[in-house]
C-alpha positions as CSV (number, residue, x, y, z in Angstrom):
1,M,-105.1,69.8,-260.5
2,T,-104.2,67.7,-257.2
3,R,-102.2,64.8,-257.5
4,T,-103.4,61.2,-256.2
5,V,-101.8,58.3,-254.6
6,Q,-102.5,55.1,-253.3
7,C,-101.1,55.3,-249.7
8,V,-98.7,53.4,-248.1
9,V,-100.3,54.4,-244.6
10,L,-103.9,54.7,-244.9
11,G,-104.6,52.4,-247.3
12,S,-106.7,54.4,-249.5
13,E,-106.6,56.7,-252.4
14,S,-105.4,60.3,-251.1
15,E,-104.3,64.0,-252.0
16,G,-100.6,63.0,-252.6
17,L,-97.5,65.6,-251.6
18,E,-96.6,68.3,-253.8
19,R,-93.5,67.7,-253.9
20,Q,-90.3,65.0,-253.3
21,P,-90.0,64.8,-248.8
22,Y,-86.4,64.0,-248.6
23,P,-83.1,63.3,-251.2
24,G,-82.6,60.1,-253.0
25,D,-84.9,56.5,-253.9
26,L,-86.1,57.1,-250.2
27,G,-87.5,60.7,-251.2
28,K,-88.7,59.2,-254.4
29,R,-90.8,56.2,-253.0
30,I,-92.3,58.2,-250.2
31,F,-93.3,60.8,-253.1
32,E,-95.0,58.0,-255.2
33,N,-96.6,56.0,-252.2
34,V,-97.5,58.2,-249.3
35,S,-100.8,60.9,-249.1
36,K,-99.8,64.4,-247.5
37,Q,-101.8,63.2,-244.5
38,A,-99.3,60.5,-243.8
39,W,-96.0,62.7,-244.4
40,Q,-97.6,64.7,-241.3
41,R,-97.9,61.9,-238.8
42,W,-94.6,61.3,-239.8
43,L,-93.5,64.7,-239.1
44,G,-94.9,64.6,-235.6
45,H,-93.8,60.6,-234.7
46,Q,-90.6,62.6,-236.2
47,T,-90.2,65.0,-234.0
48,M,-91.8,63.0,-230.9
49,L,-88.7,60.7,-231.6
50,I,-85.9,63.5,-232.1
51,N,-87.3,64.6,-228.5
52,E,-87.2,61.2,-226.9
53,Y,-83.4,60.6,-227.7
54,R,-82.8,64.1,-227.7
55,L,-81.1,64.1,-231.2
56,T,-79.3,66.3,-233.3
57,P,-80.8,66.4,-236.8
58,I,-77.5,67.7,-237.8
59,E,-75.4,64.7,-236.5
60,P,-74.8,62.3,-239.0
61,K,-75.8,59.3,-236.9
62,A,-79.3,60.8,-235.9
63,R,-79.9,61.6,-239.6
64,Q,-79.5,57.9,-240.5
65,F,-81.2,56.9,-237.5
66,L,-84.2,59.1,-238.6
67,E,-84.2,57.8,-241.9
68,K,-84.8,54.3,-240.8
69,E,-86.9,54.6,-239.1
70,M,-88.8,56.7,-241.9
71,E,-88.5,53.6,-243.7
72,K,-89.7,51.4,-241.1
73,F,-92.4,54.2,-240.4
74,F,-93.7,53.9,-244.1
75,F,-93.0,50.6,-245.4
76,G,-92.6,47.9,-242.8
77,D,-93.8,47.3,-239.3
78,G,-93.9,50.8,-238.1
79,S,-91.2,52.7,-236.1
80,E,-91.9,52.5,-232.9
81,A,-91.7,54.9,-229.6
82,P,-89.0,54.1,-226.8
83,P,-90.1,52.1,-224.5
84,D,-90.7,54.4,-221.6
85,F,-92.5,57.3,-224.0
86,Q,-95.3,58.6,-221.9
87,P,-97.8,60.6,-224.5
88,G,-98.5,63.9,-223.2
89,K,-102.6,64.5,-222.2
């Protein structure tokens, strides 16, 4: 049986994640409030941030930046693309 959550991104009841995708309190909040579909949206957005800002996720500053953006994406006003970002065609 699949687990459902009231997704904070989609604004509707949707299939939930199978396990906590991130450690700590933020990961717990995501597990309880974010759907699989919304998590996939975040992964795409995170990839764009890593590429555009040329981040190295192993570096502590990059991880801190991505964690703050993740929190904004799910529970804040949203995570913005860099000002000069041009989506591919």
